[in-house]
C-alpha beads as a LAMMPS data file, in Angstrom:
LAMMPS data file: protein, C-alpha beads

413 atoms
412 bonds

1 atom types
1 bond types

-500.0 500.0 xlo xhi
-500.0 500.0 ylo yhi
-500.0 500.0 zlo zhi

Masses

1 110.0

Atoms # bond

1 1 1 198.852 -374.713 -37.665
2 1 1 201.259 -374.008 -34.543
3 1 1 199.635 -370.612 -34.358
4 1 1 195.948 -372.298 -33.714
5 1 1 197.583 -374.576 -31.222
6 1 1 198.986 -371.708 -29.216
7 1 1 195.758 -369.803 -29.129
8 1 1 194.010 -372.790 -27.945
9 1 1 196.499 -373.259 -25.157
10 1 1 196.296 -369.579 -24.222
11 1 1 192.494 -370.106 -24.071
12 1 1 192.647 -373.061 -21.939
13 1 1 194.952 -371.708 -19.556
14 1 1 192.746 -368.567 -19.020
15 1 1 189.829 -370.767 -18.438
16 1 1 191.728 -372.750 -15.807
17 1 1 192.877 -369.708 -13.931
18 1 1 189.380 -368.315 -13.935
19 1 1 188.028 -371.459 -12.783
20 1 1 190.669 -371.562 -10.040
21 1 1 190.142 -367.851 -8.930
22 1 1 186.372 -368.262 -8.830
23 1 1 186.351 -371.291 -6.453
24 1 1 188.876 -369.609 -4.281
25 1 1 187.718 -366.119 -3.914
26 1 1 184.227 -365.639 -5.478
27 1 1 182.429 -368.927 -4.894
28 1 1 179.305 -369.422 -2.866
29 1 1 179.685 -368.072 0.441
30 1 1 177.242 -366.743 3.338
31 1 1 177.829 -364.019 5.744
32 1 1 177.795 -364.746 9.478
33 1 1 174.442 -364.043 10.837
34 1 1 173.718 -360.925 12.936
35 1 1 170.939 -361.295 15.469
36 1 1 168.683 -358.839 17.464
37 1 1 168.721 -359.432 21.076
38 1 1 166.997 -358.397 24.228
39 1 1 167.770 -358.933 27.877
40 1 1 165.937 -361.006 30.433
41 1 1 165.061 -358.300 33.095
42 1 1 162.921 -358.493 36.392
43 1 1 159.828 -356.259 36.490
44 1 1 155.920 -356.688 36.776
45 1 1 153.800 -358.392 34.672
46 1 1 150.131 -357.724 34.468
47 1 1 147.673 -360.073 32.515
48 1 1 144.717 -358.107 31.322
49 1 1 141.467 -358.617 29.251
50 1 1 140.497 -355.682 27.225
51 1 1 136.879 -354.899 26.129
52 1 1 134.834 -351.881 25.201
53 1 1 131.644 -351.046 27.163
54 1 1 128.943 -348.327 28.061
55 1 1 128.728 -346.191 31.119
56 1 1 125.210 -346.713 32.433
57 1 1 123.489 -345.747 35.745
58 1 1 123.401 -348.311 38.658
59 1 1 119.396 -347.940 38.370
60 1 1 117.466 -346.344 35.409
61 1 1 113.777 -345.641 36.069
62 1 1 111.260 -344.692 33.477
63 1 1 108.674 -342.315 34.717
64 1 1 105.586 -342.531 32.554
65 1 1 101.687 -342.084 32.494
66 1 1 99.067 -344.609 32.805
67 1 1 96.390 -342.069 31.641
68 1 1 95.584 -340.247 28.550
69 1 1 95.300 -336.266 28.408
70 1 1 97.005 -333.230 27.913
71 1 1 100.314 -332.370 29.671
72 1 1 99.350 -329.112 31.715
73 1 1 102.627 -328.657 33.539
74 1 1 106.179 -330.141 33.678
75 1 1 107.976 -329.534 37.021
76 1 1 111.294 -331.012 35.909
77 1 1 113.815 -330.844 32.777
78 1 1 116.942 -332.422 31.842
79 1 1 119.684 -332.684 34.549
80 1 1 117.100 -331.885 37.237
81 1 1 117.549 -333.418 40.644
82 1 1 114.284 -334.704 42.149
83 1 1 113.504 -336.325 45.377
84 1 1 111.102 -339.433 45.702
85 1 1 107.545 -338.034 45.997
86 1 1 108.104 -334.746 43.976
87 1 1 105.554 -333.931 41.340
88 1 1 107.437 -333.770 38.095
89 1 1 104.327 -333.589 35.918
90 1 1 100.608 -332.779 35.596
91 1 1 98.133 -334.307 33.339
92 1 1 94.619 -332.476 32.668
93 1 1 92.555 -333.996 35.258
94 1 1 88.908 -332.702 33.865
95 1 1 87.912 -335.875 32.484
96 1 1 88.850 -338.090 35.353
97 1 1 87.313 -335.504 37.873
98 1 1 84.080 -336.050 36.003
99 1 1 84.513 -339.814 36.157
100 1 1 84.978 -339.500 39.931
101 1 1 81.830 -337.500 40.436
102 1 1 79.894 -339.760 38.480
103 1 1 81.568 -342.890 40.336
104 1 1 80.304 -341.070 43.625
105 1 1 76.929 -340.489 42.319
106 1 1 76.338 -344.048 41.374
107 1 1 77.548 -345.204 44.630
108 1 1 75.113 -342.919 46.554
109 1 1 72.259 -344.128 44.089
110 1 1 73.238 -347.889 45.032
111 1 1 73.217 -347.280 48.773
112 1 1 69.688 -345.755 48.412
113 1 1 68.619 -348.747 46.438
114 1 1 69.817 -351.038 49.158
115 1 1 67.521 -349.020 51.678
116 1 1 64.614 -349.244 49.274
117 1 1 65.180 -353.036 48.760
118 1 1 65.344 -353.516 52.724
119 1 1 62.123 -351.627 53.014
120 1 1 60.403 -353.816 50.487
121 1 1 61.803 -356.967 52.122
122 1 1 60.423 -355.727 55.513
123 1 1 57.072 -355.140 53.898
124 1 1 57.123 -358.497 52.175
125 1 1 58.042 -360.336 55.549
126 1 1 55.249 -358.472 57.307
127 1 1 52.705 -359.516 54.642
128 1 1 53.981 -363.015 54.792
129 1 1 53.468 -363.329 58.619
130 1 1 49.898 -361.963 58.461
131 1 1 49.272 -364.367 55.501
132 1 1 50.535 -367.339 57.549
133 1 1 48.265 -366.463 60.434
134 1 1 45.155 -366.133 58.432
135 1 1 46.141 -369.458 56.628
136 1 1 46.322 -371.283 59.929
137 1 1 42.831 -370.190 60.880
138 1 1 41.773 -371.224 57.259
139 1 1 40.966 -367.497 56.472
140 1 1 43.340 -367.353 53.446
141 1 1 43.718 -369.446 50.340
142 1 1 46.778 -371.434 49.745
143 1 1 47.433 -369.520 46.597
144 1 1 47.294 -366.254 48.336
145 1 1 49.816 -367.622 50.873
146 1 1 52.150 -368.890 48.142
147 1 1 52.073 -365.275 46.741
148 1 1 53.101 -363.902 50.058
149 1 1 56.003 -366.288 50.222
150 1 1 57.419 -365.489 46.744
151 1 1 57.118 -361.796 47.341
152 1 1 59.247 -362.157 50.450
153 1 1 61.836 -364.284 48.608
154 1 1 61.893 -361.760 45.845
155 1 1 62.467 -358.775 48.261
156 1 1 65.188 -360.583 50.009
157 1 1 66.900 -361.198 46.483
158 1 1 66.376 -357.718 45.381
159 1 1 68.297 -356.528 48.532
160 1 1 71.256 -358.797 47.753
161 1 1 71.190 -357.258 44.227
162 1 1 71.422 -353.794 45.583
163 1 1 74.265 -354.619 48.113
164 1 1 75.983 -356.116 45.216
165 1 1 75.495 -352.996 43.188
166 1 1 76.867 -351.026 46.000
167 1 1 80.278 -353.148 45.941
168 1 1 80.466 -352.602 42.178
169 1 1 80.003 -348.877 42.430
170 1 1 82.336 -348.688 45.193
171 1 1 85.021 -350.353 43.001
172 1 1 84.299 -348.057 40.157
173 1 1 84.743 -345.106 42.533
174 1 1 88.091 -346.373 43.718
175 1 1 89.173 -346.709 40.036
176 1 1 88.134 -343.257 39.301
177 1 1 90.177 -341.988 42.309
178 1 1 93.183 -343.730 41.050
179 1 1 92.914 -342.632 37.597
180 1 1 92.534 -339.069 38.854
181 1 1 95.544 -339.657 41.079
182 1 1 97.529 -340.821 38.056
183 1 1 97.103 -337.413 36.447
184 1 1 99.667 -336.125 38.943
185 1 1 102.802 -337.822 38.263
186 1 1 105.580 -337.986 41.013
187 1 1 109.073 -339.344 40.793
188 1 1 109.396 -342.707 42.411
189 1 1 113.057 -342.258 43.354
190 1 1 115.710 -339.706 44.100
191 1 1 117.748 -339.078 41.249
192 1 1 118.743 -336.960 38.126
193 1 1 116.631 -336.515 35.100
194 1 1 118.459 -337.995 32.216
195 1 1 115.731 -337.403 29.537
196 1 1 112.539 -335.888 28.922
197 1 1 110.307 -337.000 26.304
198 1 1 107.221 -334.787 26.166
199 1 1 106.467 -330.951 26.294
200 1 1 103.784 -328.896 27.909
201 1 1 100.571 -328.860 25.967
202 1 1 101.350 -332.392 24.250
203 1 1 98.702 -334.793 24.570
204 1 1 99.934 -338.165 25.808
205 1 1 98.256 -341.646 25.205
206 1 1 98.818 -344.597 27.267
207 1 1 97.510 -347.540 25.186
208 1 1 98.964 -350.996 25.749
209 1 1 101.770 -349.457 28.040
210 1 1 102.617 -346.228 29.831
211 1 1 104.034 -343.497 27.872
212 1 1 107.514 -342.605 29.078
213 1 1 107.640 -338.891 30.199
214 1 1 110.842 -338.842 32.038
215 1 1 113.880 -341.145 32.521
216 1 1 115.588 -340.725 35.943
217 1 1 118.790 -342.054 36.924
218 1 1 119.609 -342.907 40.446
219 1 1 122.704 -341.553 42.393
220 1 1 125.399 -341.162 39.609
221 1 1 128.026 -341.063 42.236
222 1 1 128.490 -344.905 41.346
223 1 1 128.012 -346.119 37.820
224 1 1 127.947 -349.384 35.887
225 1 1 129.982 -350.333 32.803
226 1 1 128.356 -352.998 30.611
227 1 1 131.170 -354.464 28.572
228 1 1 131.092 -357.127 25.868
229 1 1 133.775 -359.654 26.215
230 1 1 134.626 -362.156 23.465
231 1 1 134.083 -365.939 24.449
232 1 1 137.647 -366.470 23.960
233 1 1 138.674 -364.063 26.812
234 1 1 135.627 -364.263 29.187
235 1 1 136.959 -367.503 30.835
236 1 1 139.260 -366.200 33.500
237 1 1 136.875 -363.147 34.233
238 1 1 135.621 -363.230 37.761
239 1 1 133.634 -361.096 40.155
240 1 1 135.614 -358.968 42.339
241 1 1 138.525 -358.482 39.785
242 1 1 140.114 -355.038 39.609
243 1 1 139.216 -353.006 36.511
244 1 1 140.891 -349.905 35.103
245 1 1 139.220 -347.917 32.334
246 1 1 139.320 -344.445 30.441
247 1 1 136.828 -342.575 28.361
248 1 1 137.749 -340.223 25.534
249 1 1 136.368 -337.130 27.551
250 1 1 139.139 -337.511 30.163
251 1 1 142.842 -338.272 30.115
252 1 1 142.855 -339.653 33.377
253 1 1 142.020 -343.414 34.146
254 1 1 139.278 -344.573 36.526
255 1 1 139.236 -347.703 38.535
256 1 1 136.434 -350.094 39.325
257 1 1 135.730 -353.784 39.896
258 1 1 133.827 -356.731 38.035
259 1 1 130.344 -356.847 39.446
260 1 1 128.975 -359.605 37.485
261 1 1 129.669 -361.843 34.426
262 1 1 126.257 -362.525 32.806
263 1 1 125.749 -365.705 30.824
264 1 1 123.139 -363.866 28.377
265 1 1 125.473 -364.461 25.255
266 1 1 124.999 -362.368 22.051
267 1 1 126.390 -362.815 18.602
268 1 1 127.271 -360.268 16.263
269 1 1 128.881 -360.976 12.809
270 1 1 129.443 -364.692 13.999
271 1 1 131.397 -363.097 17.205
272 1 1 129.906 -364.355 20.389
273 1 1 130.303 -362.069 23.258
274 1 1 129.036 -361.913 27.025
275 1 1 128.076 -358.964 29.041
276 1 1 130.452 -358.189 32.007
277 1 1 129.184 -355.467 34.381
278 1 1 131.905 -353.270 36.124
279 1 1 131.026 -351.153 39.243
280 1 1 133.006 -347.984 39.447
281 1 1 132.917 -345.039 41.656
282 1 1 132.103 -341.630 39.841
283 1 1 133.800 -338.745 41.699
284 1 1 132.498 -335.440 40.877
285 1 1 129.915 -337.210 38.451
286 1 1 132.245 -336.788 35.549
287 1 1 131.195 -339.948 33.806
288 1 1 127.862 -339.471 31.954
289 1 1 125.455 -342.266 30.850
290 1 1 126.235 -343.590 27.379
291 1 1 129.916 -342.812 27.506
292 1 1 132.158 -345.389 25.724
293 1 1 134.566 -346.994 28.332
294 1 1 137.719 -348.950 27.148
295 1 1 138.131 -351.363 30.159
296 1 1 141.218 -353.333 31.186
297 1 1 140.218 -356.212 33.575
298 1 1 143.406 -357.572 35.484
299 1 1 143.238 -361.155 35.427
300 1 1 146.567 -361.894 37.194
301 1 1 149.455 -359.894 38.576
302 1 1 153.168 -360.776 39.020
303 1 1 155.656 -358.367 40.715
304 1 1 159.557 -358.656 40.571
305 1 1 159.742 -361.643 38.380
306 1 1 161.959 -362.573 35.417
307 1 1 160.427 -361.510 32.210
308 1 1 161.296 -361.471 28.517
309 1 1 159.765 -359.810 25.382
310 1 1 157.359 -362.024 23.463
311 1 1 159.376 -361.598 20.392
312 1 1 162.080 -363.770 22.042
313 1 1 159.675 -366.533 22.669
314 1 1 158.250 -366.416 19.024
315 1 1 161.674 -366.722 17.547
316 1 1 162.602 -369.759 15.696
317 1 1 166.145 -370.182 14.095
318 1 1 165.670 -370.869 10.131
319 1 1 167.469 -373.912 8.860
320 1 1 170.478 -372.491 7.144
321 1 1 172.954 -374.632 4.863
322 1 1 176.591 -373.533 4.000
323 1 1 178.950 -375.035 1.532
324 1 1 182.180 -372.788 2.334
325 1 1 184.159 -375.319 0.408
326 1 1 183.480 -377.552 -2.700
327 1 1 182.087 -380.850 -1.594
328 1 1 181.633 -380.075 1.849
329 1 1 178.712 -381.521 3.615
330 1 1 175.806 -378.934 4.261
331 1 1 175.667 -377.778 8.018
332 1 1 172.413 -377.067 9.860
333 1 1 172.685 -374.104 12.589
334 1 1 169.081 -375.070 13.823
335 1 1 168.963 -375.399 17.674
336 1 1 168.892 -379.115 18.496
337 1 1 165.729 -379.277 20.628
338 1 1 162.774 -381.404 20.727
339 1 1 159.223 -381.076 21.995
340 1 1 156.890 -378.173 22.252
341 1 1 158.016 -376.651 25.436
342 1 1 158.673 -372.829 24.806
343 1 1 162.428 -372.131 24.372
344 1 1 164.736 -369.109 24.433
345 1 1 167.750 -368.878 22.300
346 1 1 171.211 -367.732 23.582
347 1 1 173.933 -366.479 21.025
348 1 1 177.320 -368.277 21.949
349 1 1 180.631 -366.601 21.167
350 1 1 181.255 -368.711 17.991
351 1 1 178.156 -367.512 16.624
352 1 1 175.781 -370.549 17.334
353 1 1 172.604 -370.805 19.023
354 1 1 171.713 -372.653 22.122
355 1 1 168.171 -373.280 22.953
356 1 1 166.905 -372.966 26.685
357 1 1 163.590 -374.407 27.538
358 1 1 161.623 -372.462 29.800
359 1 1 158.353 -372.470 31.764
360 1 1 156.255 -369.436 31.012
361 1 1 153.813 -367.797 33.223
362 1 1 151.375 -364.864 32.557
363 1 1 151.733 -362.341 29.828
364 1 1 150.620 -358.739 29.245
365 1 1 150.821 -359.061 25.392
366 1 1 154.369 -357.489 25.602
367 1 1 156.315 -359.215 28.358
368 1 1 155.856 -362.813 29.684
369 1 1 156.970 -364.443 33.017
370 1 1 159.580 -366.836 32.504
371 1 1 161.732 -369.216 34.544
372 1 1 164.293 -371.935 33.446
373 1 1 167.540 -373.459 34.547
374 1 1 170.456 -371.255 33.342
375 1 1 168.096 -368.282 33.019
376 1 1 169.299 -365.260 34.861
377 1 1 168.667 -361.517 34.791
378 1 1 170.679 -359.792 32.236
379 1 1 170.940 -362.592 29.811
380 1 1 170.792 -361.663 26.330
381 1 1 168.301 -363.589 24.151
382 1 1 167.627 -363.663 20.417
383 1 1 164.386 -362.126 19.069
384 1 1 165.296 -362.153 15.359
385 1 1 167.960 -361.903 12.493
386 1 1 168.923 -358.537 11.321
387 1 1 167.519 -357.876 7.777
388 1 1 169.852 -358.652 4.834
389 1 1 172.092 -361.119 6.962
390 1 1 172.550 -364.646 6.810
391 1 1 171.821 -364.894 3.125
392 1 1 173.769 -366.853 0.451
393 1 1 175.835 -364.773 -2.041
394 1 1 177.242 -365.791 -5.207
395 1 1 180.044 -363.682 -6.595
396 1 1 181.516 -363.902 -10.171
397 1 1 185.076 -362.803 -10.564
398 1 1 184.845 -361.929 -13.755
399 1 1 182.010 -359.357 -13.485
400 1 1 183.000 -355.924 -12.515
401 1 1 182.513 -355.260 -8.826
402 1 1 180.144 -352.652 -7.561
403 1 1 181.586 -349.337 -6.268
404 1 1 180.764 -350.191 -2.686
405 1 1 182.242 -353.594 -2.763
406 1 1 186.010 -354.786 -2.872
407 1 1 187.148 -356.719 -5.683
408 1 1 188.846 -360.034 -4.909
409 1 1 192.621 -360.087 -5.659
410 1 1 193.490 -361.897 -8.778
411 1 1 196.172 -364.719 -8.554
412 1 1 199.504 -363.698 -9.912
413 1 1 200.303 -365.995 -13.019

Bonds

1 1 1 2
2 1 2 3
3 1 3 4
4 1 4 5
5 1 5 6
6 1 6 7
7 1 7 8
8 1 8 9
9 1 9 10
10 1 10 11
11 1 11 12
12 1 12 13
13 1 13 14
14 1 14 15
15 1 15 16
16 1 16 17
17 1 17 18
18 1 18 19
19 1 19 20
20 1 20 21
21 1 21 22
22 1 22 23
23 1 23 24
24 1 24 25
25 1 25 26
26 1 26 27
27 1 27 28
28 1 28 29
29 1 29 30
30 1 30 31
31 1 31 32
32 1 32 33
33 1 33 34
34 1 34 35
35 1 35 36
36 1 36 37
37 1 37 38
38 1 38 39
39 1 39 40
40 1 40 41
41 1 41 42
42 1 42 43
43 1 43 44
44 1 44 45
45 1 45 46
46 1 46 47
47 1 47 48
48 1 48 49
49 1 49 50
50 1 50 51
51 1 51 52
52 1 52 53
53 1 53 54
54 1 54 55
55 1 55 56
56 1 56 57
57 1 57 58
58 1 58 59
59 1 59 60
60 1 60 61
61 1 61 62
62 1 62 63
63 1 63 64
64 1 64 65
65 1 65 66
66 1 66 67
67 1 67 68
68 1 68 69
69 1 69 70
70 1 70 71
71 1 71 72
72 1 72 73
73 1 73 74
74 1 74 75
75 1 75 76
76 1 76 77
77 1 77 78
78 1 78 79
79 1 79 80
80 1 80 81
81 1 81 82
82 1 82 83
83 1 83 84
84 1 84 85
85 1 85 86
86 1 86 87
87 1 87 88
88 1 88 89
89 1 89 90
90 1 90 91
91 1 91 92
92 1 92 93
93 1 93 94
94 1 94 95
95 1 95 96
96 1 96 97
97 1 97 98
98 1 98 99
99 1 99 100
100 1 100 101
101 1 101 102
102 1 102 103
103 1 103 104
104 1 104 105
105 1 105 106
106 1 106 107
107 1 107 108
108 1 108 109
109 1 109 110
110 1 110 111
111 1 111 112
112 1 112 113
113 1 113 114
114 1 114 115
115 1 115 116
116 1 116 117
117 1 117 118
118 1 118 119
119 1 119 120
120 1 120 121
121 1 121 122
122 1 122 123
123 1 123 124
124 1 124 125
125 1 125 126
126 1 126 127
127 1 127 128
128 1 128 129
129 1 129 130
130 1 130 131
131 1 131 132
132 1 132 133
133 1 133 134
134 1 134 135
135 1 135 136
136 1 136 137
137 1 137 138
138 1 138 139
139 1 139 140
140 1 140 141
141 1 141 142
142 1 142 143
143 1 143 144
144 1 144 145
145 1 145 146
146 1 146 147
147 1 147 148
148 1 148 149
149 1 149 150
150 1 150 151
151 1 151 152
152 1 152 153
153 1 153 154
154 1 154 155
155 1 155 156
156 1 156 157
157 1 157 158
158 1 158 159
159 1 159 160
160 1 160 161
161 1 161 162
162 1 162 163
163 1 163 164
164 1 164 165
165 1 165 166
166 1 166 167
167 1 167 168
168 1 168 169
169 1 169 170
170 1 170 171
171 1 171 172
172 1 172 173
173 1 173 174
174 1 174 175
175 1 175 176
176 1 176 177
177 1 177 178
178 1 178 179
179 1 179 180
180 1 180 181
181 1 181 182
182 1 182 183
183 1 183 184
184 1 184 185
185 1 185 186
186 1 186 187
187 1 187 188
188 1 188 189
189 1 189 190
190 1 190 191
191 1 191 192
192 1 192 193
193 1 193 194
194 1 194 195
195 1 195 196
196 1 196 197
197 1 197 198
198 1 198 199
199 1 199 200
200 1 200 201
201 1 201 202
202 1 202 203
203 1 203 204
204 1 204 205
205 1 205 206
206 1 206 207
207 1 207 208
208 1 208 209
209 1 209 210
210 1 210 211
211 1 211 212
212 1 212 213
213 1 213 214
214 1 214 215
215 1 215 216
216 1 216 217
217 1 217 218
218 1 218 219
219 1 219 220
220 1 220 221
221 1 221 222
222 1 222 223
223 1 223 224
224 1 224 225
225 1 225 226
226 1 226 227
227 1 227 228
228 1 228 229
229 1 229 230
230 1 230 231
231 1 231 232
232 1 232 233
233 1 233 234
234 1 234 235
235 1 235 236
236 1 236 237
237 1 237 238
238 1 238 239
239 1 239 240
240 1 240 241
241 1 241 242
242 1 242 243
243 1 243 244
244 1 244 245
245 1 245 246
246 1 246 247
247 1 247 248
248 1 248 249
249 1 249 250
250 1 250 251
251 1 251 252
252 1 252 253
253 1 253 254
254 1 254 255
255 1 255 256
256 1 256 257
257 1 257 258
258 1 258 259
259 1 259 260
260 1 260 261
261 1 261 262
262 1 262 263
263 1 263 264
264 1 264 265
265 1 265 266
266 1 266 267
267 1 267 268
268 1 268 269
269 1 269 270
270 1 270 271
271 1 271 272
272 1 272 273
273 1 273 274
274 1 274 275
275 1 275 276
276 1 276 277
277 1 277 278
278 1 278 279
279 1 279 280
280 1 280 281
281 1 281 282
282 1 282 283
283 1 283 284
284 1 284 285
285 1 285 286
286 1 286 287
287 1 287 288
288 1 288 289
289 1 289 290
290 1 290 291
291 1 291 292
292 1 292 293
293 1 293 294
294 1 294 295
295 1 295 296
296 1 296 297
297 1 297 298
298 1 298 299
299 1 299 300
300 1 300 301
301 1 301 302
302 1 302 303
303 1 303 304
304 1 304 305
305 1 305 306
306 1 306 307
307 1 307 308
308 1 308 309
309 1 309 310
310 1 310 311
311 1 311 312
312 1 312 313
313 1 313 314
314 1 314 315
315 1 315 316
316 1 316 317
317 1 317 318
318 1 318 319
319 1 319 320
320 1 320 321
321 1 321 322
322 1 322 323
323 1 323 324
324 1 324 325
325 1 325 326
326 1 326 327
327 1 327 328
328 1 328 329
329 1 329 330
330 1 330 331
331 1 331 332
332 1 332 333
333 1 333 334
334 1 334 335
335 1 335 336
336 1 336 337
337 1 337 338
338 1 338 339
339 1 339 340
340 1 340 341
341 1 341 342
342 1 342 343
343 1 343 344
344 1 344 345
345 1 345 346
346 1 346 347
347 1 347 348
348 1 348 349
349 1 349 350
350 1 350 351
351 1 351 352
352 1 352 353
353 1 353 354
354 1 354 355
355 1 355 356
356 1 356 357
357 1 357 358
358 1 358 359
359 1 359 360
360 1 360 361
361 1 361 362
362 1 362 363
363 1 363 364
364 1 364 365
365 1 365 366
366 1 366 367
367 1 367 368
368 1 368 369
369 1 369 370
370 1 370 371
371 1 371 372
372 1 372 373
373 1 373 374
374 1 374 375
375 1 375 376
376 1 376 377
377 1 377 378
378 1 378 379
379 1 379 380
380 1 380 381
381 1 381 382
382 1 382 383
383 1 383 384
384 1 384 385
385 1 385 386
386 1 386 387
387 1 387 388
388 1 388 389
389 1 389 390
390 1 390 391
391 1 391 392
392 1 392 393
393 1 393 394
394 1 394 395
395 1 395 396
396 1 396 397
397 1 397 398
398 1 398 399
399 1 399 400
400 1 400 401
401 1 401 402
402 1 402 403
403 1 403 404
404 1 404 405
405 1 405 406
406 1 406 407
407 1 407 408
408 1 408 409
409 1 409 410
410 1 410 411
411 1 411 412
412 1 412 413
């Protein structure tokens, strides 16, 4: 009986010693948090709006044909430089030359008809004069006099018809001349041929609209970039703002300025965009129509201002409760600050965080202009907590310690 009592006392003593050691050396504890920090520095902040656009000529002219026929000759090709008035294509004029000859003959015939009508009118007028003289002497019946009057009126009307026919045939002649002139196609502008849509010997047909033969771009030393800017970003974009852009063909950047913000919205997959036209110089005509340009429109720019990495403004301390001693009240190391004003957090020597309200200016997506009381160049501000820190650990003194960890010393009995 005494043996069992001794065993129970030893077990109770061991349990008490274990409970004491666990609470003193291996209980719940938390490592001090280690933070990532960056420095507030002076520098430039440039706020930009980015978009993608297409290089276009300032003016693109489509040269087409208004008549039908076979293309006899092409005097221009891709990349050809042409002047206004240069003949670039020739349509077979045979049919239109025949129409012109017919119109000329019809006009000549109508002029002859006018002469004939005048002669008939003169004869009818003379007959009427003689009939009137005879009727006054009662030498002509009234019916014969009426016939002479009617003949004179008919001759006068016939003359008017012949004169109207002359005008109609003259208009037909002008139309035939115009159609014949359309068989010779000239460039309306100075520029460069961007595309050619027909070949020599091909028959072109102009039905409801002119068929395009050439597309000519005017002076390519200046180009336009049509960029699609989302509705969320288009608000601050204004004409005259500086723009930088690049294309895949060249490593260097090009510069230009906003020429126009158009209000003709388009919607693609529920995204509303607005066309922004950028005018840019094209030195050496390096930029070709159709190239894709990635533009950066400079909305605002600040030089030599206090700036901080955006990560510092996004940092918010997590609520952390600690219980280093049994029965101790939990503590909260979240910065005591109210309101929605942006804040930066400074790490104090004792490991606590102090929040500094700041006024933010423009941002370029990486840096943000800031100002605030107590904020100076070189101040270290917190951007985040290092991974694996500030976590609660529970260590059981009765379990074997890992090889990389040190075992807590056991109390001496």
